[in-house]
C-alpha positions as CSV (number, residue, x, y, z in Angstrom):
1,M,93.8,73.8,130.6
2,A,92.2,77.1,129.3
3,Y,94.1,80.4,129.5
4,P,92.6,83.2,131.6
5,E,90.0,85.2,129.6
6,P,92.2,88.3,128.8
7,I,94.9,86.0,127.3
8,Q,92.3,84.0,125.4
9,K,90.6,87.1,124.0
10,L,93.8,88.5,122.7
11,I,94.8,85.2,121.2
12,E,91.5,85.2,119.3
13,Q,92.1,88.8,118.1
14,F,95.7,88.1,116.8
15,S,94.4,84.9,115.1
16,K,92.3,87.2,112.8
17,F,95.5,88.6,111.4
18,P,96.5,87.3,107.9
19,T,98.6,84.1,108.1
20,V,98.5,84.1,111.9
21,G,97.2,80.9,113.5
22,P,96.4,80.3,117.2
23,R,100.0,79.1,118.1
24,T,101.6,82.2,116.6
25,A,98.9,84.4,118.2
26,A,99.6,82.8,121.6
27,R,103.4,83.6,121.1
28,F,102.4,87.3,120.5
29,V,100.4,87.4,123.6
30,F,103.1,85.9,125.8
31,Y,105.6,88.2,124.3
32,L,103.4,91.2,125.2
33,L,103.1,89.8,128.8
34,K,106.9,90.0,129.2
35,L,107.2,93.5,127.9
36,P,107.7,96.4,130.3
37,K,104.5,98.4,130.8
38,S,106.1,101.4,129.0
39,E,106.6,99.4,125.8
40,T,103.0,98.0,125.9
41,E,101.7,101.6,126.3
42,E,103.8,102.7,123.3
43,L,102.3,99.9,121.2
44,L,98.8,100.9,122.3
45,K,99.6,104.5,121.4
46,S,100.9,103.5,117.9
47,I,97.7,101.5,117.2
48,S,95.6,104.4,118.3
49,Q,97.6,106.8,116.1
50,L,97.2,104.4,113.2
51,K,93.4,104.6,113.5
52,E,93.2,108.3,114.1
53,E,95.9,109.7,111.7
54,I,96.0,107.4,108.7
55,K,93.2,107.5,106.1
56,L,92.7,105.8,102.8
57,C,92.9,107.7,99.6
58,P,89.4,107.9,98.1
59,F,90.8,107.3,94.6
60,C,93.3,104.4,95.0
61,F,92.9,103.3,98.6
62,K,96.5,103.9,99.5
63,P,96.9,104.6,103.2
64,F,98.4,108.1,103.8
65,R,98.8,110.7,106.5
66,S,97.9,114.2,105.3
67,D,95.4,117.0,105.4
68,E,95.0,116.6,101.7
69,N,92.0,114.8,100.2
70,L,94.1,112.5,98.0
71,C,97.4,110.6,98.6
72,E,100.7,112.0,97.4
73,I,100.5,109.9,94.2
74,C,97.0,110.7,93.2
75,S,97.4,114.4,93.9
76,N,100.7,114.7,92.0
77,P,100.0,116.7,88.8
78,S,103.0,115.1,87.0
79,R,101.5,111.6,87.2
80,D,100.1,110.1,84.0
81,K,96.3,110.1,84.6
82,S,95.6,108.0,81.6
83,I,97.1,104.8,83.1
84,I,95.9,103.0,86.2
85,C,97.8,100.0,87.7
86,V,95.6,97.5,89.6
87,V,97.4,95.8,92.5
88,E,96.2,93.3,95.2
89,K,97.6,95.1,98.3
90,E,99.4,98.1,99.6
91,T,102.8,96.4,99.6
92,D,102.5,95.6,95.9
93,L,102.0,99.3,95.2
94,E,105.1,100.2,97.2
95,S,107.2,97.6,95.3
96,I,106.2,99.1,92.0
97,E,106.8,102.6,93.2
98,N,110.3,101.7,94.4
99,I,111.5,100.9,90.9
100,K,110.7,104.5,89.9
101,K,109.6,103.6,86.3
102,Y,105.9,103.7,86.6
103,R,104.4,107.2,86.4
104,G,100.6,106.5,86.3
105,R,98.2,106.0,89.2
106,Y,97.1,103.0,91.1
107,F,94.1,101.1,92.4
108,I,94.4,98.7,95.4
109,L,91.9,95.9,95.1
110,G,92.2,94.9,98.8
111,G,92.9,91.2,98.2
112,N,92.5,88.4,95.6
113,V,90.1,85.7,94.8
114,S,90.7,82.0,95.3
115,R,88.9,79.9,92.7
116,L,86.5,82.8,92.1
117,R,84.6,82.1,95.3
118,Q,81.7,84.5,95.8
119,E,82.8,85.5,99.4
120,D,86.3,86.4,98.1
121,I,84.8,88.4,95.2
122,K,82.6,90.4,97.6
123,K,85.8,91.5,99.6
124,L,87.3,93.1,96.5
125,R,86.7,96.8,95.6
126,T,85.3,95.9,92.1
127,E,82.5,98.5,92.1
128,E,85.0,101.2,93.0
129,L,87.4,99.9,90.3
130,L,84.6,100.1,87.6
131,E,83.9,103.7,88.7
132,R,87.6,104.7,88.3
133,V,88.0,102.9,84.9
134,K,84.9,104.6,83.5
135,I,86.6,108.0,83.8
136,P,87.2,109.1,80.2
137,E,90.9,110.1,80.7
138,I,91.8,106.5,81.7
139,Q,93.1,104.7,78.5
140,E,95.1,101.8,79.9
141,I,94.6,99.5,82.9
142,I,97.6,97.4,83.9
143,I,96.5,94.3,85.9
144,A,99.5,93.8,88.2
145,T,98.3,90.9,90.3
146,N,100.8,88.3,91.8
147,S,102.0,85.3,89.8
148,T,100.3,83.0,92.3
149,A,97.2,80.8,91.5
150,E,95.1,83.3,93.4
151,G,96.7,86.3,91.6
152,E,96.0,84.6,88.2
153,A,92.4,83.9,89.1
154,T,92.0,87.6,90.2
155,A,93.6,88.8,87.0
156,L,91.2,86.7,84.8
157,Y,88.2,88.0,86.9
158,I,89.3,91.6,86.5
159,E,89.9,91.2,82.8
160,R,86.3,89.8,82.3
161,L,84.9,92.6,84.4
162,L,86.7,95.4,82.5
163,K,86.6,94.0,78.9
164,P,83.1,95.5,78.1
165,L,84.5,99.0,78.7
166,N,86.8,98.7,75.6
167,K,89.9,100.2,77.3
168,K,93.4,98.9,76.8
169,L,94.0,96.0,79.3
170,S,97.6,94.8,79.9
171,R,99.3,92.5,82.3
172,L,102.8,92.5,83.7
173,G,105.3,90.7,81.5
174,R,106.5,87.3,82.6
175,G,109.8,88.4,84.2
176,L,108.2,87.3,87.4
177,P,108.5,83.7,88.3
178,V,105.2,81.8,88.7
179,G,104.1,81.6,92.3
180,S,105.9,84.8,93.3
181,E,104.5,87.9,95.0
182,L,105.3,91.4,93.9
183,E,106.5,92.6,97.3
184,Y,109.3,90.1,97.2
185,A,110.4,90.6,93.6
186,D,113.7,92.4,93.1
187,E,113.6,95.8,91.4
188,E,115.2,94.6,88.1
189,T,112.7,91.8,87.7
190,L,109.8,94.0,88.5
191,S,111.0,96.7,86.2
192,S,111.3,94.2,83.3
193,A,107.8,92.9,84.0
194,L,106.4,96.4,83.9
195,D,108.3,97.2,80.6
196,N,107.2,94.0,79.0
197,R,103.5,94.2,79.9
198,K,101.1,92.7,77.3
């Protein structure tokens, strides 16, 4: 038995979310059906505000809400502009910021590559990364990808891409267990990995 079209369309939309399959998407839809209209309207308003008020920093791609051109990290004059830390996603940036040890700037790749497939590579912001790294004041690039198979493949790809530029390339130290993601690492482990980068 097929669901009515509005339910089916919403299931298909939720199924596009990362790690959400059709079953979970259907649970989301039926949860929304049970909500009072006021809560549904609040959700719609929040989504609308997200699209209208949040923009991506043109340097690092961190989402931010401001009238400024750059995010609060990139526009901060006390940040070290000679170092750039390359992360896979926004939550990885937040995890590193939370340890309050790193004082450079960031670059969010927008994902990772799985077995260096061409369609995965196209989704990464590699052209933008090359533009940033070519800035003369940048002396070191920290590749801070996750310790997963995809993260390692991404790190190797980024290293190959940046090597011809003759800048210092380093990777996070191995305080992080293999197979782990930065956003779930505790602050002490992440701090140690940053200190022991190679």
